[in-house]
N, C-alpha and C positions, 0 to 999 in steps of 0.2 A: 491847483484845481482848474480843470478846463472842461469845456463842453466836448461831447463826443464828436470826432471828425466825421465828414460826410460818408466815408466808407464804412463807418460803424453804425450807420442808420438802421441797418437790418438787425444788428444785435440789440440796439436800443428798443426797436419795436418788439422783438421777441421778449426782452426783459419786461417791458411794460405790459405785454400780453400775459406773461406769467403772473406778474403782480396783480393784474386786474382779475384774473380767474381765482387766484387765492383770496383776494378781497371779497369777491362774490360769495365764495364758499364760507368765508369767515362771517359775513353778514347773515347768512342763513343759519348757521349754528348759534350766533349770538341772539338772533331774533327768537329762536326756539327757547334758548336759555332764559330769556325774560319771562316766558310763560311758566316754565317748569319751576323756576325759582319763586315766582309769585305764588304758585300753588303750595310750595313748601313753606313760604312765609305765612300763608293763611292757616295752614295746619298748625304751625308752631304758635301763631297768635291765638289759636283756639285753646291751647293748653297752658299758656302763660303770657307774660308781658310781650307785647309786640315789639318788633325791631324799630318801628317808628318812634317808640317812647323809650328806647334804650335797652330793650331786651335782646338777649343773645341765645334764646332757646332754639332758634333756627339751626344752630350749629349741631344739634342733636337730631335734626329732621333729615332722613335719608333722601327725600325728594329734593330738598334744597341742594344737597350735595350732587345729585344727578344734574341739576341745573348748573351748578358750578363747574362740573366736569365738561358739560356741553359748552359752556362759555370759555373754558380753558382751551378746548379744541379750536374754537373760533378765534381766540386771541393768538394762539400759536400760528394759525394760518395767516392772521393779520400781521403777526411779527415777521414771518417769512416774506410776506408781500412787500414789506418796507425794505427788504434787502434788494429787491429788483426794481421797484418803481418809486417815484417821488411821492411825498406825503400828499401833495395837492391832487394826485390821481387816486391813491389808495383810500384816503380818508372819506371823500364824498361818496364812495360806493357803500359806505355804511348806511345809506338811505334804504337799502334793501332790507335791512333789519327792521325798519319801521313797518314796511308792508307785511313782513312775516309776523311780527309781534302783534300788529293791529288786527290782522285777519284771524290769527289763532286766539287772541284775546276775545274777539267777537263770538267765536264758536265754543271755546273751552271755558273761559272765565266769565262769560256772560256780560262782558263789558261792551255794551253796544257802541258800534261805530256808526255815527250818523252820516247822512249823505254828504254834508259839508265836510265831515272828517275825511271821507274818501277823496274829496276834492283837495283837501290839504295834503294828503299823501301823494296825490298826482303832482301837485305843485312842487313838493320836495324832490320827487324823482326827476321832473323836468329841469329844475334848477341844478341838480347834481349832474345831469347829462350835459348841460351847457358848460359846467365847470370842467368836466372830463374832456370835452371836445376842444377846449382852449387851454388845457393843462400845459405848462411850460416844460421844456427839457430840464432835466436835473443835472446839476454839476456834480460829478462823481469824485468824492474824496478818495485819496490813495492811502490814507493811514488815519488812525485814531488821533494822532497828533494834529492833523489838519482839522478834524472835527472839533478838537479841543480849542484850536485857534478861533474857529467860527463861534464856538459857545462862549468864549471870553471876550468877544468884541463888544464895545460899549453899548451898541444898540440892543443886542440880545440880553446883556446883563440888566439893562433898564427894564426889559420886558419881564425877566425873571423876578426882579425886585417887585415890580407891579403885581405880578401873579401871586407872589408870596404874601404881600400886604393884603390884597383882596381876599385871598383864601383865609388868612388868619382872622380878618374882620368877620367874614361870613361864618366861620366855625365858632369863634369865641363870642360874638355879639348877636349875630342874626339867627343862627341855628337854634339856640335855646328859646328865643322869643317868637320867631316867625316860621321856623322850619315846618311845623305841622299845618300851617295855613297857606304859606307861599311856596309854590313849587319851584320858584327860581332859586331858592336858597340852597337846597341840597344839590340840585342839578348844576348850579353855578359852581359849587365847590368841585364837583366831579369834572366839570368841563375845564376849568382853569388849571387844576392839577393835571388833568388828562393831556392838555397841550404840552406840558413839561414831560409827561410820561412818554409821549410819542417821540419827542426829540431825543430823549435818552435811549429809548428802545431802538430807534433808528441807528443811533451811534453804536449800540451793542450789536445790532444786526450786521452793520457794515464791518465791524471788527471780526465777527464770526465768519462772514463771507470771505474777507481777506485772508483769515487764518486757514480756511478750507482751501483757498487758492494757493497756499504756500507762503504767505506773508504773515508770520506769526505776530499777533497783536496782544497776546496774553501777558507779555512782559511790561506793558505800559500801565501805569497806575490809573490813567484816564479810563481805560476799559473797565476796570473794577469800580471806579467812581460812578461811571454812567450806569453800571449794573445795579449798584446800591441805590442810586436815585430812582431808578426804574422800580425797584422792589418797594421802596417807601411810598412812592406815588400811587402804585397799584393798590396797596393796602388801604390808603386813604380813600381812593376812588370806590373800592368795594364797600367800605363801611357806609359811605354816604349814598351810594347807589342803592344799597339795601334799604336804607331809610326812605329814600324817594319811592322805591317800588312798593314798600309796605304802607306808605301813606297816601299815595295818589294812584290814579288810574293808569294802568300799563300803557294803554293806547295813547296817553298824553305824555307820559314820562319818556317813552322811546323817541318820538319826533323832536321834543324840545331838547332832550339831551343830545340828539344827533346834530341839531342846528347849532347849538352853542358850542359843542365840542368841535365840530367841523370848522366853524368860523375861526375859533381861537387857534386850532391846530394849524390851519393854513396860514394864519397871520404869523404864528411863531416860526413856521417853516420858511415863510417869505423873508422874515427878519434874519434868521440864522443862516439859511442856505442861499439866500438871495435868489429865490425861485423866479421872481418877476424881472430880474435884471436882463435887459436885452429884449424883452417882449415889446410888441407894438402896443400903442394906446388902445387900438380896437380890441385886441385880445384881453388886455387888462379890464377894459370896460365890459366885455362879455362875461368875464369871471365875476365882476361885481354884480352884474345883472343876475347871474346865477345865484349868488349869495342872497340877493334881495328876493328872488323867487322862492328859495328855500325858506327864508324867514317868513315870507307871506304865508306859505303852507303851514308853518308852525303856528302862526297867529290864528289861522282858520281852525286848526285842530284844537288849539287851546280854548277857543270860543265855544266849541261844541263838546267840551269835556263833561264827563259825568263823575261826580265825586265817588270815591271808593266807599262801598257800603260795608266793607269788612270791619266788624266791630269786635274788639277784644272783650271777653267776659269779665276781665279784671277791671275794666274801666266802666262798662255799662252793663250791670247785671239786671236781669228782668225784675220789674217791680212786682211785689206780691199783690194779690187781690186787694182792692181797696174797699173798706167798709166805712160807712158813715152813719151818723145818728141825727135824727131830727126830733127835736123836743117841741111839742106843742100841745096845748090844752091839757097840760099836766101829764102827758104820756110821752114815752120815749120809743121811737121806732127804729129798729136796726135794719139797715138796707145794704145790700151787696152791690158792687159796682155794676154788674151786668143785669141786675134786676130792674124792673121799671115799676113806677107807681101806678096804681090803678086810677082810672079816670075820675072816680068819685072820692079820691082821697083829698080831703081838704083839711088844712091845718092853719092855725094862727100862731105865729112864732112870737113868744113873749119878748118884749123889748129888753127886759132886764137880763135875758139869757146872754146877750153880747157884752154886758158890762163887766 
């Protein structure tokens, strides 16, 4: 595996441009899908158990499937983008989905985006721009076997083991106890698993690209192994992303998910593909500053969040009208909740009434 020679700089720029445009289109579709899926989840939650508490009624809701199709289109565009551009360039462009979902949630879902929330979105975009401007050149694998060699190097195997242990702890211990109150639990699962998803999807994408170019990769078992890992990770992501969307405000879920997912994906890509190898210290420092700017925007958005007011009827049913009785002076008076006592109503409550 080697970096592109100088005479291939034009081809590298064209490939990065294609990847960037596809990533922008992907972000737009995914941002819209957050809103459509949330409306579908609300409708499903009004008719039965919510997804946040383990319900799966949203699978029968057409609007939720429209959101899923929209997200699928976005993910396909994102998948193709990874064929042309490095993960450190494609992944940060997911920040655009924050803007799309936050603005649409403000007008469609009535999830108010505060002024400081707008500042948080701007910080996320600025940080992403810094990352993009200092994105390293990608080392281009020539076969799936080379990708497999990168995936089985000790450093990346340690990252995979760490990701699996963290995910299992979050799913088995933290999610049942804190998932409904701590937004970091569900999104943490999505982000950690998502970093593995991107690595496996990128491997499958490169295999497809090489096959289209005439170098068949279907005969390698690694191709199908990467495809299987991708499918399993995507299913886990969807389950916990639905839980997060159904439990918390969309305008908060999107940026936090983006920040965690992007940071972990770039870290995984740097370990597996050695993206930072050969970069200057100033470029690496600029990318770190970009990460910190994105994370700062996330903190600002989180501090201005509004808790989701969607309430499931099976959890909180309206209380019936309250009637109460006052016994005094040997008489019992029946009073309704919304009635008021007359000003001249005076009673002496017998002490033995409470015994």
